[in-house]
N, C-alpha and C positions, 0 to 999 in steps of 0.2 A: 504493500500500500504506500509506503514511504517513497518508493521510486516513482510511482505514478504521480503522486503529489508534486514531487520535485520536477519532473519533466512537464507537468501541466503548468507549473509556475513559470518554468523557462519558456514554454511556448507563449504564454500570455505576455510575459516580459518582451519576447521577440515581437509580438503583434504591436505592442506599444512603441517599441523602437522603430518598427516599420512605419508606423503612422508619423513618427517624427521625421524619418528619412523622406517621406513624401513631401512634408512641409519644407525640408531643406532643399529638395530638388526644385520645387516651385519657386522658392524665394531666390535661389541662385539664378533661375531662368528670368525672373522679373527684376533681378538685381536689387532685391530688398535685403535689408540687414537681418541676420539671424537673431540678433539681440534687439528685440523690439517689443513694445507694449501692445502692438496691434494684434488683436485676437484673430484666430483662424476664420476664414470667410469663404463663401462659395466663389469659385473662380469664374463662374458664369454671370451671376447677378450681383456679387459683391456683398451679399447679406452676411452679417456676423453669425457664425454657427454656435449653437448651444451645446451643452454637454452631451445631450442625447444624439446629436449629429456627429459626434466625434469618437464614439466608442469603436475601437479598431475592429474591423471585419463585420461586427454585428450591426452597426449602423447602416452599412451598405446593404445588408440583407433585409433588415426591417424596413428600410426606405425604398426597397426594390430598385436600387440603383439610380434613384432620382433625388434631386435636391428638394428638401421639404418646402422651400419657399418659391423657387421659380419653376420647379418641376423638370428642369433640364436634366439630361442624363449625367451621371457621375462617371468619370473615366474608370475603366477597369484597372487602370494602373494602381489605384489606391488599395483595393482589397488584395490584389495579386502581390504587391510589394509587401504588404503587411503579412500575408500568409507565407510568402517565401522567406521573409525574415524570421518568422516564428519557427518554421521548419528547419532552417539553417542553424538557428540558435540551439535547437534540440539536438541536431546532428553533431554539432561541435561539442556540446556537453557530453554526449554519448561517446564520441571518439576520444575525448580527453581522459576517459577512464577514471572518473571520480567514484565509480561504483564497480568493484571487482568481487565476483563470487558472493554478492549480497552484502559486502562490507564497504562502508564509505571510506574513501581515502581523503584525509583532511590536509595533506601536504599543500603548502602554499603554492608550490610549482604547478600543481594540477589546476588550482583555481585561477592562477595567473595565465595558464595556458588557455583556459576557457575565455577569460577576459580578452586576451590577445586575439583569439579566433573571432569573437563577437565584434571587436573593433575592426578587424581586417574585413570581414564580410560586409559590415555596414558601409565601409568605404567602397567596396566592390559593387554593392547594390546601387549606390548613387551613380557610380561611373557607368554601370550597365544601362540603367534607365535613361540617364542624361544623353549618352551617346546614341542609344536606340531612338530616342524621341527627337533629339536636336542635332545629331551628328557632330557632337563636340566632346572633347575630353578636356575639362577645364582645370587650370592650375590651382584654383581654389580648393579642389578636392585632392589632386595628386600630390601637391607639395606638403600639406599637413599630413597626408597619409604616409609619405616617405619618412617624415620625422618620427611619426608614431611607430612605423615599422622598425626603424633603427633602434629606438629606445626599448621597445618591447622585446625585440629579438635578443638584444644584448642582455637585458635583464633575465631572459629565459635561458641564457647560456649559449646562444648561437655564436659561433666563432666569427670575429670581425671579417676575416678574409673570405669566409663563405658569403657574407652579405656583400662585400665589395666585389667579389668575382661574379656573383649573381647579378648585381646592378650593372656591371660592365658588359656582361653577356647580353642581358635583357635590353639595355639601352643601346649597346653597340649594334645589335642585330637590326634594330629598326633605324638607327642612324645610317647604317650602310645602305639600306633600301632608300632612305630619304635622299642620300647623296646620289646614288646611282640613277634613281628615277627623276631626279631634279624636282622633288616635291610632288610628283604626280601620283605616286602610289599611296603615300602616307603623309601625315602632318607631324608637327612637333609634339602634339599631344600624345601620339603613339610612342614616340621616343621616351617621353617622361613616364608613360604608363609602363613601358618595358623596364625602366629603371625601378619603378615601384614594385613591379612583379618580382624583380631580382632581390629587392630588399625585404619583401615579404617571405619569399620562398628560399632564398639563398641558393647555394650550389650543392647538389645538382638539380634541385627542384625546378629551377627556372627552365631547364631543358625540357622536362616533361610538360610543363605548362605551355611552352611554345609549340611543342608537338601537338598537344591536345587542341590548342586553339586553331591550328590550321586544319586538323582533321574535322573538328566540329564545324568550323567555318566553311570548309569545302563541302561537307555533307549538306549543311543548311542551304548554301548557295546553289548547289545542284538541284535540290528540291524546289527552290524558288524559281530557278530557270525553267525546269521541266513544267512547273505549274504556270509558267508565263507571268509570274508576279514580278520577276526581275529579269533583266537581260545581262549579257556579259559586260555591257558598258555601264550598268547601274552602280551607283555609289553604295558601298556596304559599310555599316558602322562596325568596324572590326574590333573596336574596344569592347563591344558586347561579348564577343567570343573570347577575347583575352581575359575578361572578368570571370566568365564562366569557367574557363580552363584554370585560372588561378584558384578559384573556390574549390574546384574538384581536387586540385593538387594539395591544397591546404588540408582537405578532409581525408583524402585517400592516397596521396602521393607516395608515401612510404610503402604502402601495401602494393601499389601498382609497380613501383620500381623493383621490389622484392619478387613479385610475380614474374616480371619480365626477365630478371636475371636468372631465375630458376628455369624459365622457358628456354633460354639460349644455351644452357649448360649441356 
């Protein structure tokens, strides 16, 4: 029963953080300050929202996806980001191994590992949604995320040279494409996201994340082309695939690498 309560609490906490991330994404897009006394409002009619309009996930369900005041549709982004954040928070808590054979592990390192994972995926969710919707990877997210990645990973005992090598490989990989293509293939935001990935994952995790990003991106791109939703000349928000690949590597990178090494023996 205790473990059910714990993961339920984590899921609810994730929903709340997801709601906050939605607000951050919108305020960044509108160039509004995150530190403001202005209460949440409907993006369609501007009406100030009450407490019952802001309950993560449940408000969207009870309001049937429409604003209570103007009746306009509420974007599916809001419940999906909240739900995704809740699920990812639970997965991170589970993967961090705070419960082994029914016994709680109270070591500070386990809880710091969970906090690190939560912070990392929160940044990645913002990057994913912002690039998907607005085709931009903004420094307001990647730069603070880099600082957080360095501090948290060093606290967790990750070796500095692994972070440095990961950042050089991640950033250098996209810098090389940037130079060769003369800015046609990617932008500066991709380079900084590559550096961030390296600082989050270190070496050799960055290699796996880059590989996964291109596999996922290629698969999704092929499906979109076959479905005639996109063409070969269409712009693709590659930051979305990089974010997904980084999250997968954070959660399962070690297991994937071990599986691969056993496979090639």
